[in-house]
DSSP file (Angstrom, degrees, kcal/mol; ACC not computed):
  #  RESIDUE AA STRUCTURE BP1 BP2  ACC     N-H-->O    O-->H-N    N-H-->O    O-->H-N    TCO  KAPPA ALPHA  PHI   PSI    X-CA   Y-CA   Z-CA
    1    1 A M              0   0    0      0, 0.0   121,-2.1     0, 0.0   122,-0.7   0.000 360.0 360.0 360.0 123.2   83.1   70.5   27.0
    2    2 A Q  E     -A  121   0A   0    119,-0.2     2,-0.3   120,-0.1   119,-0.2  -0.963 360.0-179.8-124.7 139.8   82.9   74.3   27.5
    3    3 A F  E     -A  120   0A   0    117,-2.6   117,-2.9    -2,-0.4     2,-0.3  -0.949   8.1-176.2-135.0 152.3   85.3   76.5   29.5
    4    4 A K  E     +A  119   0A   0     -2,-0.3     2,-0.3   115,-0.2   115,-0.2  -0.952  25.4 122.6-150.4 131.6   85.5   80.1   30.3
    5    5 A G  E     -A  118   0A   0    113,-2.3   113,-2.8    -2,-0.3     2,-0.3  -0.986  56.9 -71.4-170.7 177.5   88.2   81.9   32.2
    6    6 A T  E     -A  117   0A   0     -2,-0.3    48,-2.3   111,-0.2     2,-0.3  -0.652  52.8-117.0 -86.0 141.6   90.9   84.6   32.5
    7    7 A V  E     -d   54   0B   0    109,-2.6   108,-2.5    -2,-0.3     2,-0.6  -0.602  17.3-163.0 -88.1 136.6   94.1   84.0   30.6
    8    8 A F  E     -d   55   0B   0     46,-2.6    48,-2.3    -2,-0.3     2,-0.5  -0.988  24.6-153.4-108.6 116.0   97.6   83.5   32.0
    9    9 A R  E     +d   56   0B   0     -2,-0.6     2,-0.3    46,-0.2    48,-0.2  -0.805  19.7 170.0-103.3 128.7   99.9   84.1   29.0
   10   10 A Y        -     0   0    0     46,-2.7    48,-0.4    -2,-0.5     4,-0.0  -0.846  24.6-119.2-131.6 168.4  103.3   82.5   28.8
   11   11 A G        -     0   0    0     -2,-0.3    47,-1.6    46,-0.2     3,-0.3   0.316  46.5 -52.4 -88.4-147.0  106.0   82.2   26.1
   12   12 A R  S    S+     0   0    0      1,-0.2    -1,-0.2    45,-0.2    48,-0.2  -0.507 105.6  23.9 -95.9 161.7  107.7   79.2   24.4
   13   13 A D        +     0   0    0     46,-2.6     2,-1.0     1,-0.2    -1,-0.2   0.846  64.7 176.0  56.1  42.3  109.4   76.2   25.7
   14   14 A I        -     0   0    0     -3,-0.3    48,-3.1    45,-0.3    49,-0.6  -0.684  21.8-156.1 -75.6 106.6  107.7   76.1   29.1
   15   15 A D  B >>  -g   63   0C   0     -2,-1.0     4,-2.1    47,-0.2     3,-1.2  -0.374  27.1-109.4 -92.0 167.1  109.2   72.9   30.4
   16   16 A T  H 3> S+     0   0    0     47,-2.7     4,-2.5     1,-0.3    48,-0.1   0.767 116.3  62.7 -65.3 -25.7  107.9   70.5   33.0
   17   17 A D  H 34 S+     0   0    0     46,-0.3    -1,-0.3     1,-0.2     5,-0.1   0.789 108.8  42.4 -69.1 -26.6  110.7   71.6   35.5
   18   18 A V  H <4 S+     0   0    0     -3,-1.2    22,-0.6     2,-0.1    23,-0.4   0.832 111.7  53.9 -83.9 -37.4  109.1   75.1   35.4
   19   19 A I  H  < S+     0   0    0     -4,-2.1    19,-2.9     1,-0.3    20,-0.3   0.951 135.7   0.9 -63.3 -48.4  105.5   73.8   35.6
   20   20 A I  S  < S-     0   0    0     -4,-2.5    -1,-0.3    17,-0.2    -2,-0.1  -0.855  87.3-129.5-141.6 105.5  106.4   71.8   38.7
   21   21 A P    >   -     0   0    0      0, 0.0     3,-2.4     0, 0.0    -3,-0.1  -0.167  20.8-117.7 -57.0 144.4  109.9   72.1   40.0
   22   22 A A  G >  S+     0   0    0      1,-0.3     3,-2.0     2,-0.2     4,-0.1   0.753 108.4  73.5 -55.2 -27.9  111.7   68.8   40.7
   23   23 A R  G 3  S+     0   0    0      1,-0.3    -1,-0.3     2,-0.1     3,-0.2   0.650  97.5  50.3 -64.8 -11.6  112.1   69.6   44.4
   24   24 A Y  G X  S+     0   0    0     -3,-2.4     3,-1.0     1,-0.2    -1,-0.3   0.273  78.4  98.6-106.8  10.1  108.3   68.9   44.7
   25   25 A L  T <   +     0   0    0     -3,-2.0    -1,-0.2     1,-0.3    -2,-0.1   0.388  58.2  87.6 -80.7   6.5  108.3   65.5   43.0
   26   26 A N  T 3  S+     0   0    0     -3,-0.2     2,-0.3    -4,-0.1    -1,-0.3   0.408  89.5  53.6 -83.0   3.6  108.4   63.7   46.3
   27   27 A T    <   -     0   0    0     -3,-1.0    -3,-0.0     1,-0.1    42,-0.0  -0.963  53.0-168.8-133.5 153.0  104.6   63.9   46.4
   28   28 A S        +     0   0    0     -2,-0.3    -1,-0.1    44,-0.0    -3,-0.1   0.220  50.9 126.5-118.0   9.8  101.8   62.9   44.0
   29   29 A D     >  -     0   0    0      1,-0.2     4,-2.4     2,-0.0     3,-0.3  -0.577  54.6-148.4 -70.0 115.5   99.1   64.8   46.0
   30   30 A P  H  > S+     0   0    0      0, 0.0     4,-2.6     0, 0.0    -1,-0.2   0.866  95.1  53.0 -56.2 -39.6   97.4   67.1   43.5
   31   31 A A  H  > S+     0   0    0      2,-0.2     4,-1.3     1,-0.2    -2,-0.0   0.897 110.9  46.7 -64.6 -39.4   96.6   69.8   46.1
   32   32 A E  H  4 S+     0   0    0     -3,-0.3     4,-0.4     2,-0.2    -1,-0.2   0.905 112.7  49.3 -68.9 -41.5  100.3   69.9   47.1
   33   33 A L  H >< S+     0   0    0     -4,-2.4     3,-1.5     1,-0.2     4,-0.4   0.901 106.6  57.0 -63.1 -40.4  101.5   70.0   43.5
   34   34 A A  H >< S+     0   0    0     -4,-2.6     3,-1.1     1,-0.3    -1,-0.2   0.846  96.8  63.3 -60.1 -34.4   99.0   72.8   42.8
   35   35 A R  T 3< S+     0   0    0     -4,-1.3    -1,-0.3     1,-0.2    -2,-0.2   0.687 112.2  36.0 -64.4 -17.2  100.5   75.0   45.5
   36   36 A H  T X  S+     0   0    0     -3,-1.5     3,-1.7    -4,-0.4     4,-0.3   0.288  81.8 139.6-119.1   7.8  103.8   75.0   43.6
   37   37 A C  T <  S-     0   0    0     -3,-1.1     9,-0.3    -4,-0.4   -17,-0.2  -0.353  84.8 -14.9 -60.9 125.2  102.5   75.2   40.0
   38   38 A L  T >> S+     0   0    0    -19,-2.9     4,-3.3   -20,-0.3     3,-1.3   0.599  89.3 141.4  60.7  16.2  104.6   77.5   37.9
   39   39 A E  T <4  +     0   0    0     -3,-1.7    -2,-0.1   -20,-0.3     4,-0.1   0.791  68.4  51.6 -63.6 -27.5  106.2   79.1   41.0
   40   40 A D  T 34 S+     0   0    0    -22,-0.6    -1,-0.3    -4,-0.3     3,-0.1   0.679 120.2  35.1 -81.5 -15.6  109.7   79.5   39.4
   41   41 A L  T <4 S+     0   0    0     -3,-1.3     2,-0.3   -23,-0.4    -2,-0.2   0.800 137.9  11.6 -99.0 -41.8  108.2   81.2   36.3
   42   42 A D    ><  -     0   0    0     -4,-3.3     3,-2.2     1,-0.1     4,-0.4  -0.780  62.4-170.8-144.7  89.6  105.4   83.2   37.9
   43   43 A A  T 3  S+     0   0    0     -2,-0.3     4,-0.2     1,-0.3     3,-0.2   0.716  88.2  51.9 -59.2 -22.5  105.5   83.4   41.7
   44   44 A S  T >> S+     0   0    0      1,-0.2     4,-1.6     2,-0.1     3,-0.6   0.507  81.8  95.5 -92.4  -4.0  102.1   85.0   41.8
   45   45 A F  H X> S+     0   0    0     -3,-2.2     4,-2.9     1,-0.2     3,-0.7   0.927  83.1  48.2 -53.3 -53.2  100.3   82.4   39.6
   46   46 A V  H 34 S+     0   0    0     -4,-0.4    -1,-0.2    -9,-0.3    -2,-0.1   0.772 113.0  49.1 -65.2 -24.6   99.0   80.2   42.5
   47   47 A D  H <4 S+     0   0    0     -3,-0.6    -1,-0.3    -4,-0.2    -2,-0.2   0.753 119.6  36.9 -81.6 -24.5   97.6   83.3   44.3
   48   48 A R  H << S+     0   0    0     -4,-1.6    -2,-0.2    -3,-0.7    -3,-0.2   0.751  89.9 101.1 -99.5 -28.1   95.9   84.7   41.2
   49   49 A V     <  -     0   0    0     -4,-2.9    30,-0.1    -5,-0.2     3,-0.0  -0.325  51.2-167.6 -66.1 140.0   94.6   81.6   39.4
   50   50 A R    >   -     0   0    0    -44,-0.2     3,-2.5    28,-0.1   -44,-0.1  -0.906  37.6 -79.1-123.7 152.4   90.9   80.8   39.8
   51   51 A P  T 3  S+     0   0    0      0, 0.0    28,-0.2     0, 0.0    27,-0.1  -0.272 119.5  24.7 -52.7 129.7   89.0   77.7   38.9
   52   52 A G  T 3  S+     0   0    0     26,-3.0    27,-0.2     1,-0.3   -48,-0.1   0.239  87.6 140.7  99.2 -12.5   88.3   77.7   35.2
   53   53 A D    <   -     0   0    0     -3,-2.5    27,-3.0    25,-0.3    28,-0.7  -0.114  42.2-133.6 -63.6 166.2   91.2   80.0   34.2
   54   54 A I  E     -de   7  81B   0    -48,-2.3   -46,-2.6    25,-0.2     2,-0.5  -0.947   4.9-145.3-129.2 138.0   93.1   79.3   31.0
   55   55 A I  E     -de   8  82B   0     26,-1.8    28,-3.0    -2,-0.4     2,-0.4  -0.896  16.0-172.0-100.6 133.5   96.8   79.1   30.2
   56   56 A V  E     +de   9  83B   0    -48,-2.3   -46,-2.7    -2,-0.5     2,-0.3  -0.992  15.7 162.4-122.7 133.8   97.8   80.3   26.7
   57   57 A A  E     - e   0  84B   0     26,-2.2    28,-1.0    -2,-0.4   -46,-0.2  -0.910  34.5-110.1-145.7 169.4  101.4   79.7   25.5
   58   58 A D        -     0   0    0    -47,-1.6    28,-0.9   -48,-0.4    27,-0.5   0.230  66.0 -35.3 -82.0-150.4  103.6   79.6   22.5
   59   59 A E  S    S+     0   0    0     26,-0.2   -46,-2.6     1,-0.2   -45,-0.3  -0.292 114.4  23.2 -79.1 157.5  105.2   76.5   21.1
   60   60 A N  S >  S-     0   0    0      1,-0.2     3,-1.2   -48,-0.2    27,-0.3   0.809  71.8-178.9  66.3  36.2  106.6   73.4   22.8
   61   61 A F  B 3   +h   87   0D   0     25,-2.4    27,-2.5    -3,-0.5    -1,-0.2  -0.475  67.8  21.4 -66.2 133.3  104.6   73.7   26.0
   62   62 A G  T 3  S+     0   0    0    -48,-3.1    -1,-0.2    25,-0.2   -47,-0.2   0.684  85.7 153.8  83.9  20.2  105.4   71.0   28.5
   63   63 A C  B <   +g   15   0C   0     -3,-1.2   -47,-2.7   -49,-0.6     2,-0.3  -0.180  37.4  46.5 -70.2 172.5  108.8   70.1   27.0
   64   64 A G  S    S+     0   0    0    -49,-0.2    27,-0.1   -48,-0.1   -50,-0.0  -0.725  96.0  23.6 100.9-145.8  111.5   68.5   29.2
   65   65 A S  S    S-     0   0    0     -2,-0.3     2,-1.4     1,-0.1   -49,-0.2  -0.193  75.0-116.6 -61.6 146.3  111.2   65.6   31.6
   66   66 A S        +     0   0    0      4,-0.0     2,-0.4     3,-0.0    -1,-0.1  -0.709  57.0 149.3 -83.5  94.0  108.4   63.2   31.2
   67   67 A R    >   -     0   0    0     -2,-1.4     3,-1.3     1,-0.1    27,-0.0  -0.975  44.0-157.8-135.2 123.9  106.5   63.8   34.4
   68   68 A E  T 3> S+     0   0    0     -2,-0.4     4,-1.8     1,-0.3     5,-0.2   0.702  88.1  80.2 -66.9 -19.1  102.8   63.4   34.9
   69   69 A H  H 3> S+     0   0    0      1,-0.2     4,-2.7     2,-0.2    -1,-0.3   0.821  82.9  64.2 -57.0 -31.9  103.1   65.7   37.8
   70   70 A A  H <> S+     0   0    0     -3,-1.3     4,-2.0     2,-0.2    -1,-0.2   0.966 107.2  36.1 -65.1 -55.7  103.1   68.7   35.5
   71   71 A P  H  > S+     0   0    0      0, 0.0     4,-2.7     0, 0.0     5,-0.2   0.858 116.2  56.8 -66.6 -30.2   99.6   68.4   34.0
   72   72 A V  H  X S+     0   0    0     -4,-1.8     4,-2.9     2,-0.2     5,-0.2   0.938 107.4  48.1 -61.7 -45.5   98.3   67.2   37.4
   73   73 A A  H  X S+     0   0    0     -4,-2.7     4,-1.6     2,-0.2    -1,-0.2   0.910 112.8  48.3 -61.5 -43.2   99.7   70.4   39.0
   74   74 A I  H  <>S+     0   0    0     -4,-2.0     5,-1.7     2,-0.2     4,-0.5   0.944 115.1  43.8 -62.9 -48.7   98.1   72.6   36.3
   75   75 A K  H ><5S+     0   0    0     -4,-2.7     3,-1.4     1,-0.2    -2,-0.2   0.922 113.7  50.4 -63.9 -44.6   94.7   70.9   36.6
   76   76 A A  H 3<5S+     0   0    0     -4,-2.9    -1,-0.2     1,-0.3    -2,-0.2   0.776 101.6  62.9 -66.6 -26.0   94.7   70.9   40.4
   77   77 A A  T 3<5S-     0   0    0     -4,-1.6    -1,-0.3    -5,-0.2    -2,-0.2   0.667 125.4-101.4 -72.0 -14.8   95.6   74.6   40.4
   78   78 A G  T < 5 +     0   0    0     -3,-1.4   -26,-3.0    -4,-0.5   -25,-0.3   0.410  69.8 149.6 112.2  -0.7   92.2   75.1   38.7
   79   79 A V      < -     0   0    0     -5,-1.7    -1,-0.3   -28,-0.2   -25,-0.2  -0.485  28.5-164.8 -68.2 130.7   93.2   75.6   35.1
   80   80 A S        -     0   0    0    -27,-3.0     2,-0.3     1,-0.3   -26,-0.2   0.795  65.9  -3.5 -88.0 -30.1   90.4   74.4   32.8
   81   81 A V  E     -e   54   0B   0    -28,-0.7   -26,-1.8    19,-0.1     2,-0.5  -0.984  56.5-139.7-160.7 149.1   92.3   74.2   29.5
   82   82 A V  E     -ef  55 102B   0     19,-1.9    21,-2.7    -2,-0.3     2,-0.5  -0.976  16.3-167.8-115.4 128.3   95.7   75.0   28.0
   83   83 A V  E     +ef  56 103B   0    -28,-3.0   -26,-2.2    -2,-0.5     2,-0.3  -0.966  20.7 155.4-114.0 128.4   95.9   76.5   24.6
   84   84 A A  E     -ef  57 104B   0     19,-2.3    21,-2.2    -2,-0.5   -26,-0.2  -0.961  55.7-112.9-147.4 164.1   99.3   76.6   22.9
   85   85 A K  S    S-     0   0    0    -28,-1.0    21,-0.3   -27,-0.5     2,-0.3   0.906 100.7 -18.0 -63.1 -40.9  100.9   76.8   19.5
   86   86 A S        -     0   0    0    -28,-0.9   -25,-2.4    19,-0.1     2,-0.3  -0.980  62.6-139.0-160.7 161.5  102.2   73.2   20.1
   87   87 A F  B     -h   61   0D   0     -2,-0.3   -25,-0.2   -27,-0.3     2,-0.2  -0.925  31.6-103.2-123.6 147.6  102.8   70.8   23.0
   88   88 A A     >  -     0   0    0    -27,-2.5     4,-2.6    -2,-0.3     3,-0.2  -0.519  40.0-122.0 -62.5 138.5  105.7   68.4   23.7
   89   89 A R  H  > S+     0   0    0      1,-0.2     4,-2.3     2,-0.2     5,-0.2   0.869 108.9  48.9 -57.9 -42.4  104.3   65.0   22.7
   90   90 A I  H  > S+     0   0    0      2,-0.2     4,-2.6     1,-0.2    -1,-0.2   0.883 112.2  49.3 -69.1 -35.7  104.8   63.4   26.1
   91   91 A F  H  > S+     0   0    0    -29,-0.2     4,-3.0     2,-0.2     5,-0.2   0.925 108.7  54.2 -64.9 -42.8  103.1   66.3   27.9
   92   92 A Y  H  X S+     0   0    0     -4,-2.6     4,-2.0     1,-0.2    -2,-0.2   0.941 112.4  43.1 -54.1 -50.2  100.2   66.1   25.4
   93   93 A R  H  X S+     0   0    0     -4,-2.3     4,-2.6     1,-0.2    -1,-0.2   0.918 113.9  50.0 -65.2 -44.7   99.7   62.4   26.2
   94   94 A N  H  X S+     0   0    0     -4,-2.6     4,-1.6     2,-0.2    -1,-0.2   0.883 109.0  53.3 -62.5 -37.9  100.1   62.9   30.0
   95   95 A A  H  X>S+     0   0    0     -4,-3.0     5,-3.0     2,-0.2     4,-0.7   0.938 111.6  44.5 -63.1 -46.7   97.6   65.8   29.9
   96   96 A I  H ><5S+     0   0    0     -4,-2.0     3,-1.1    -5,-0.2    -2,-0.2   0.925 109.4  57.6 -62.1 -44.1   95.0   63.6   28.1
   97   97 A N  H 3<5S+     0   0    0     -4,-2.6    57,-2.5     1,-0.3    58,-0.6   0.817 113.3  38.3 -58.4 -32.2   95.7   60.7   30.5
   98   98 A I  H 3<5S-     0   0    0     -4,-1.6    -1,-0.3    -3,-0.3    -2,-0.2   0.435 120.0-105.6-101.1   1.0   94.9   62.8   33.6
   99   99 A G  T <<5 +     0   0    0     -3,-1.1    -3,-0.2    -4,-0.7    -2,-0.1   0.762  68.1 145.0  86.3  25.8   92.0   64.6   31.9
  100  100 A L      < -     0   0    0     -5,-3.0    -1,-0.2    -6,-0.2     2,-0.2  -0.873  46.4-133.1 -96.1 113.8   93.5   68.1   31.3
  101  101 A P        +     0   0    0      0, 0.0   -19,-1.9     0, 0.0     2,-0.4  -0.446  28.6 179.7 -67.3 134.8   92.1   69.5   28.1
  102  102 A I  E     -f   82   0B   0    -21,-0.2     2,-0.4    -2,-0.2   -19,-0.2  -0.992   7.7-166.5-135.0 143.9   94.7   71.0   25.8
  103  103 A M  E     -f   83   0B   0    -21,-2.7   -19,-2.3    -2,-0.4     2,-0.6  -0.996  13.8-143.1-136.1 133.3   94.3   72.6   22.4
  104  104 A E  E     +f   84   0B   0     -2,-0.4    35,-0.6    35,-0.2   -19,-0.2  -0.839  37.5 144.5 -94.4 123.1   96.8   73.5   19.7
  105  105 A C     >  -     0   0    0    -21,-2.2     4,-2.3    -2,-0.6     5,-0.2  -0.669  26.0-171.9-160.0  99.1   96.0   76.7   17.9
  106  106 A A  H  > S+     0   0    0    -21,-0.3     4,-2.2     1,-0.2     5,-0.2   0.879  88.3  54.5 -61.5 -40.2   98.8   79.0   16.7
  107  107 A E  H  > S+     0   0    0      1,-0.2     4,-1.8     2,-0.2    -1,-0.2   0.917 110.4  45.6 -63.0 -43.5   96.5   81.8   15.7
  108  108 A A  H  > S+     0   0    0      1,-0.2     4,-2.8     2,-0.2    -1,-0.2   0.922 111.6  52.3 -64.9 -43.5   94.8   81.9   19.1
  109  109 A A  H  < S+     0   0    0     -4,-2.3    -1,-0.2     1,-0.2    -2,-0.2   0.858 111.1  48.0 -62.2 -35.0   98.2   81.8   20.9
  110  110 A D  H  < S+     0   0    0     -4,-2.2    -1,-0.2    -5,-0.2    -2,-0.2   0.861 119.8  36.6 -71.3 -35.4   99.4   84.7   18.8
  111  111 A A  H  < S+     0   0    0     -4,-1.8     2,-0.2    -5,-0.2    -2,-0.2   0.813  94.3  88.0 -92.4 -32.7   96.4   86.9   19.4
  112  112 A I     <  -     0   0    0     -4,-2.8     2,-0.3    -5,-0.2     3,-0.0  -0.491  61.5-156.4 -78.1 136.6   95.3   86.2   23.0
  113  113 A R    >   -     0   0    0     -2,-0.2     3,-2.0     1,-0.1  -106,-0.2  -0.716  29.9 -81.7-111.8 159.3   96.8   88.4   25.7
  114  114 A D  T 3  S+     0   0    0     -2,-0.3  -106,-0.2     1,-0.3     3,-0.1  -0.347 116.7  20.6 -55.9 131.7   97.4   88.0   29.4
  115  115 A G  T 3  S+     0   0    0   -108,-2.5    -1,-0.3     1,-0.3  -107,-0.1   0.260  88.9 134.7  90.1 -12.3   94.2   88.9   31.3
  116  116 A D    <   -     0   0    0     -3,-2.0  -109,-2.6  -110,-0.1     2,-0.5  -0.327  58.0-122.7 -63.7 152.8   91.9   88.4   28.4
  117  117 A V  E     -A    6   0A   0   -111,-0.2    13,-1.7    -3,-0.1    14,-1.0  -0.893  36.7-175.6 -97.5 126.9   88.7   86.5   29.1
  118  118 A V  E     -AB   5 129A   0   -113,-2.8  -113,-2.3    -2,-0.5     2,-0.4  -0.951  17.2-157.7-128.1 141.2   88.4   83.5   26.8
  119  119 A S  E     -AB   4 128A   0      9,-2.7     9,-3.1    -2,-0.4     2,-0.4  -0.934  10.9-162.8-115.4 146.3   85.8   80.8   26.2
  120  120 A V  E     -AB   3 127A   0   -117,-2.9  -117,-2.6    -2,-0.4     2,-0.8  -0.993  16.2-166.7-131.8 126.8   86.6   77.5   24.7
  121  121 A D  E  >> -AB   2 126A   0      5,-3.1     5,-1.9    -2,-0.4     4,-1.6  -0.881  13.9-177.4-106.4  94.5   84.2   75.0   23.1
  122  122 A A  T  45S+     0   0    0   -121,-2.1    19,-0.7    -2,-0.8    -1,-0.1   0.811  77.1  58.5 -67.4 -30.3   86.5   72.0   23.0
  123  123 A D  T  45S+     0   0    0   -122,-0.7    -1,-0.2     1,-0.2  -121,-0.1   0.876 117.4  32.4 -66.8 -36.5   84.0   69.7   21.3
  124  124 A A  T  45S-     0   0    0     -3,-0.4    -2,-0.2  -123,-0.2    -1,-0.2   0.585 107.3-122.4 -94.0 -13.0   83.7   72.1   18.4
  125  125 A G  T  <5 +     0   0    0     -4,-1.6    13,-3.4     1,-0.2     2,-0.5   0.768  61.0 147.6  76.0  25.4   87.3   73.4   18.5
  126  126 A L  E   < -BC 121 137A   0     -5,-1.9    -5,-3.1    11,-0.2     2,-0.5  -0.850  27.2-175.1-103.3 126.1   86.2   77.0   18.9
  127  127 A I  E     -BC 120 136A   0      9,-2.6     9,-2.7    -2,-0.5     2,-0.5  -0.982   7.0-170.9-118.2 123.4   88.2   79.4   21.0
  128  128 A T  E     -BC 119 135A   0     -9,-3.1    -9,-2.7    -2,-0.5     2,-1.1  -0.966  19.6-148.9-122.6 122.9   86.8   82.9   21.5
  129  129 A D  E  >  -B  118   0A   0      5,-2.9     4,-3.2    -2,-0.5     5,-0.5  -0.770  14.9-170.6 -84.1 100.3   88.6   85.8   23.0
  130  130 A E  T  4 S+     0   0    0    -13,-1.7   -12,-0.2    -2,-1.1    -1,-0.2   0.701  80.4  62.4 -70.2 -18.2   85.7   87.6   24.6
  131  131 A T  T  4 S+     0   0    0    -14,-1.0    -1,-0.2     1,-0.1   -13,-0.1   0.898 122.5  18.2 -70.7 -41.0   87.8   90.6   25.4
  132  132 A T  T  4 S-     0   0    0     -3,-0.5    -2,-0.2   -15,-0.2    -1,-0.1   0.635  99.1-123.5-104.8 -18.3   88.5   91.3   21.7
  133  133 A G     <  +     0   0    0     -4,-3.2    -3,-0.2     1,-0.3     2,-0.1   0.402  62.0 141.7  87.7  -2.4   85.7   89.3   20.0
  134  134 A A        -     0   0    0     -5,-0.5    -5,-2.9    -6,-0.1     2,-0.3  -0.470  34.6-157.6 -75.2 144.0   88.1   87.3   17.9
  135  135 A S  E     -C  128   0A   0     -7,-0.2     2,-0.3    -2,-0.1    -7,-0.2  -0.920   7.2-169.5-122.8 150.6   87.4   83.6   17.3
  136  136 A F  E     -C  127   0A   0     -9,-2.7    -9,-2.6    -2,-0.3     2,-0.5  -0.961  16.1-132.0-138.4 151.6   89.8   80.9   16.3
  137  137 A R  E     +C  126   0A   0     -2,-0.3     2,-0.3   -11,-0.2   -11,-0.2  -0.917  23.8 175.9-109.9 129.9   89.4   77.3   15.2
  138  138 A A        -     0   0    0    -13,-3.4   -33,-0.1    -2,-0.5   -35,-0.0  -0.829  44.6 -88.7-120.1 163.7   91.4   74.4   16.7
  139  139 A Q        -     0   0    0    -35,-0.6   -35,-0.2    -2,-0.3   -14,-0.2  -0.629  46.6-133.2 -72.6 119.2   91.1   70.7   15.9
  140  140 A P        -     0   0    0      0, 0.0   -17,-0.2     0, 0.0   -18,-0.1  -0.347  27.0 -99.0 -69.3 157.3   88.5   69.3   18.2
  141  141 A F        -     0   0    0    -19,-0.7   -38,-0.0     1,-0.1   -16,-0.0  -0.464  38.8-106.5 -72.3 146.8   89.3   66.1   20.0
  142  142 A P    >>  -     0   0    0      0, 0.0     4,-2.2     0, 0.0     3,-0.8  -0.334  40.7 -99.7 -64.0 158.9   87.9   62.8   18.6
  143  143 A P  H 3> S+     0   0    0      0, 0.0     4,-2.3     0, 0.0     5,-0.1   0.842 121.0  55.7 -53.3 -39.3   85.0   61.4   20.6
  144  144 A F  H 3> S+     0   0    0      1,-0.2     4,-1.7     2,-0.2     5,-0.1   0.862 110.1  45.5 -67.3 -32.6   87.1   58.8   22.5
  145  145 A I  H <> S+     0   0    0     -3,-0.8     4,-2.5     2,-0.2     5,-0.2   0.870 109.3  55.7 -74.9 -36.2   89.5   61.5   23.8
  146  146 A Q  H  X S+     0   0    0     -4,-2.2     4,-2.9     1,-0.2    -2,-0.2   0.904 107.8  50.5 -57.5 -40.7   86.5   63.7   24.7
  147  147 A E  H  X S+     0   0    0     -4,-2.3     4,-2.4    -5,-0.2     6,-0.2   0.921 108.5  50.9 -63.3 -44.2   85.3   60.7   26.8
  148  148 A I  H  <>S+     0   0    0     -4,-1.7     5,-2.9     1,-0.2     4,-0.5   0.939 114.9  42.8 -59.3 -47.6   88.7   60.4   28.5
  149  149 A I  H ><5S+     0   0    0     -4,-2.5     3,-1.3     1,-0.2    -2,-0.2   0.926 113.7  51.1 -66.4 -45.0   88.7   64.1   29.4
  150  150 A S  H 3<5S+     0   0    0     -4,-2.9    -1,-0.2     1,-0.3    -2,-0.2   0.857 109.1  51.7 -60.8 -35.2   85.0   64.2   30.5
  151  151 A D  T 3<5S-     0   0    0     -4,-2.4    -1,-0.3    -5,-0.2    -2,-0.2   0.574 123.1-105.3 -78.8  -8.0   85.6   61.2   32.7
  152  152 A G  T < 5S-     0   0    0     -3,-1.3    -3,-0.2    -4,-0.5     2,-0.2   0.615  78.8 -30.6  94.9  13.5   88.5   62.9   34.4
  153  153 A G  S  ><S-     0   0    0     -5,-2.9     4,-2.2    -6,-0.2   -55,-0.3  -0.610  79.6 -67.8 130.2 171.7   91.3   60.9   32.8
  154  154 A L  H  > S+     0   0    0    -57,-2.5     4,-2.6     2,-0.2     5,-0.2   0.881 126.0  50.2 -65.5 -42.1   92.2   57.5   31.3
  155  155 A V  H  > S+     0   0    0    -58,-0.6     4,-2.4     2,-0.2    -1,-0.2   0.934 112.2  47.5 -64.1 -45.7   92.1   55.6   34.6
  156  156 A A  H  > S+     0   0    0      1,-0.2     4,-2.2     2,-0.2    -2,-0.2   0.899 112.9  49.1 -63.0 -40.4   88.7   57.0   35.5
  157  157 A R  H  X S+     0   0    0     -4,-2.2     4,-2.7     2,-0.2     5,-0.2   0.926 110.2  50.8 -64.8 -43.9   87.4   56.2   32.0
  158  158 A T  H  X S+     0   0    0     -4,-2.6     4,-2.7     1,-0.2     5,-0.2   0.909 110.0  50.1 -61.0 -42.4   88.7   52.7   32.2
  159  159 A R  H  X S+     0   0    0     -4,-2.4     4,-2.5     2,-0.2    -1,-0.2   0.918 111.4  48.9 -60.9 -43.3   87.0   52.2   35.6
  160  160 A R  H  X S+     0   0    0     -4,-2.2     4,-2.2     2,-0.2    -2,-0.2   0.930 113.1  46.3 -63.0 -46.0   83.7   53.5   34.2
  161  161 A V  H  X S+     0   0    0     -4,-2.7     4,-2.1     1,-0.2    -2,-0.2   0.918 114.0  47.9 -63.7 -43.7   83.9   51.2   31.1
  162  162 A M  H  X S+     0   0    0     -4,-2.7     4,-2.6    -5,-0.2    -1,-0.2   0.891 110.5  51.5 -65.8 -39.0   84.8   48.2   33.2
  163  163 A A  H  X S+     0   0    0     -4,-2.5     4,-2.5    -5,-0.2    -1,-0.2   0.901 109.6  50.9 -64.1 -39.5   82.0   48.9   35.7
  164  164 A G  H  X S+     0   0    0     -4,-2.2     4,-2.2     2,-0.2    -2,-0.2   0.893 111.0  47.9 -63.7 -40.1   79.6   49.1   32.8
  165  165 A R  H  X S+     0   0    0     -4,-2.1     4,-2.5     2,-0.2    -2,-0.2   0.898 111.5  50.2 -67.2 -40.5   80.8   45.7   31.4
  166  166 A S  H  X S+     0   0    0     -4,-2.6     4,-2.0     2,-0.2    -2,-0.2   0.914 111.8  48.1 -64.0 -41.7   80.6   44.1   34.9
  167  167 A A  H  X S+     0   0    0     -4,-2.5     4,-1.0     1,-0.2     6,-0.2   0.909 112.7  48.3 -64.5 -41.6   77.0   45.4   35.3
  168  168 A A  H  <>S+     0   0    0     -4,-2.2     5,-1.6     1,-0.2     6,-1.3   0.888 110.9  50.9 -66.2 -38.9   76.1   44.2   31.8
  169  169 A A  H ><5S+     0   0    0     -4,-2.5     3,-0.8     1,-0.2    -1,-0.2   0.869 106.8  54.9 -66.2 -36.6   77.6   40.8   32.5
  170  170 A G  H 3<5S+     0   0    0     -4,-2.0    -1,-0.2     1,-0.2    -2,-0.2   0.742 110.9  44.7 -68.5 -23.8   75.7   40.5   35.8
  171  171 A T  T 3<5S-     0   0    0     -4,-1.0    -1,-0.2    -3,-0.4    -2,-0.2   0.428 115.1-112.2 -99.7  -0.8   72.4   41.1   34.0
  172  172 A G  T X 5S+     0   0    0     -3,-0.8     3,-1.2    -4,-0.5    -3,-0.2   0.465  86.3 119.3  83.8   0.4   73.2   38.7   31.1
  173  173 A E  T 3 < +     0   0    0     -5,-1.6    -4,-0.2     1,-0.2    -5,-0.1   0.773  68.6  59.4 -69.6 -24.8   73.3   41.6   28.7
  174  174 A G  T 3         0   0    0     -6,-1.3    -1,-0.2     1,-0.2    -5,-0.2   0.507 360.0 360.0 -82.0  -3.2   77.0   40.8   27.8
  175  175 A D    <         0   0    0     -3,-1.2    -1,-0.2    -7,-0.3    -2,-0.1   0.468 360.0 360.0 -83.7 360.0   76.1   37.3   26.6
């Protein structure tokens, strides 16, 4: 999985209430959630973000309430990957579950600035700030998590695997 985009840089402790304010939790429509992504932190975010752009943040990104709406809003807004010093554990899991790539790399988070153009090779764990030429190493995802993200999330992957098993069973290959 390779991504390239312009960076939106944020600080530490970006909580799920800031990512998608509670007043919008009456919908699960990704497009509607995207329209309000980060609006209480950066009112211009939704007008400036373009498909493929990247969020870079400090530690504890996605802390707060356990709501899947937060990574859904980020992904639906067009963000291709989030790079941070660290993620709240429940946000980390929710992001993987919906197919939003996230990478922990303190060095990259410290060095990359708002507006930089960054490329990410998530399979290799390589983050390159193309504006400065600096490169950073993050832990790549294990193959099964790469599959979940490539398939668009855990539900989509499960459907694909089950469809494959059903097809194999129908041809006698599963016997």
